[in-house]
N, C-alpha and C positions, 0 to 999 in steps of 0.2 A: 208196618209198625204204626200204631196209633199214638199221636203226640198228645201228652196230657196237658190239659188247660192249666195255666198258672195265672196268678194275679199279681198286679203291680200296685205300689203305693206312690202317689204323687205327693211330695212334700213341698209346700208353698211357703216361701219366706215373705211374711207380711210386710216387713220393712222395705224390701226392694220391690216387691210386687211386680216382678219382671220375669217372664218365662226363662230368661237366661240364668237366673239364680235358683230356679226350681230344680228339684232332684226327683228322679224316678228310681225306686228300689224294686227290682223285679224278682220273680221266681218263687213267690209264695204258693205252696201247693194247694191251699184251700182259701176260700174267701174269709173264713173265720180267722185264720192266722193273719191274713192281710189286714183285716179290720182291727184285730187286737194290736198289731204293730202300729197302725195309724193312730189308734186311741192312745197308745203309750207316748208317741211323739208329741201329740197335742197336750196331754197331761204334763209331760216333762217341761214343755215350753211354758205352760201356765205356772207351774211351780218355780221355774227359774225366775219369773218376774214377781213372785209373791214376796212381800216384805212385811215385817211386823207392824201392826197398827194401820195397815193399808185398808181402805174401803174396797168393797166389791167393785164399785164403779171405777176406782183407780186401777185395780188389777185388770179389769176388762179393757180399759183404754190402753194400758201398756201392752196387753197381749195383741190387741188389734193393730197397734202401731209397730211392735217389734217381735211378736211371736211367730210361731210356725204352725200352719194348718196342714192337715193331711187328708187325703181322700183315696179311696180304692178305685182304681180305674176300671170301668166297665161294671161298676157296682154302685148301689145307691148311697153307700156310707160316706159321710163327710164329718170329720172331727168337730168342726164348728157347730154342727147340729146338736151335739150333746153337751155343749158347754154350760156349766153351772159354776159361777164364780162364788 
């Protein structure tokens, strides 16, 4: 029996920035699904910190201090590479 390759997403807590607080979500059947999940995690984290009247610089600073980043293990995708505040 051939084992199918699956993908995992590493979720990084920017606030703690400690591997102990990171999470790995395993079992995505395709890289595309893993990338989309990672993208959603990062976007959700950004939107969580967005406030009315806030500048892009303020939002960016809050996300870097308190947000969550995500990357697909064994793949080039990193959520922070796509950020546009």
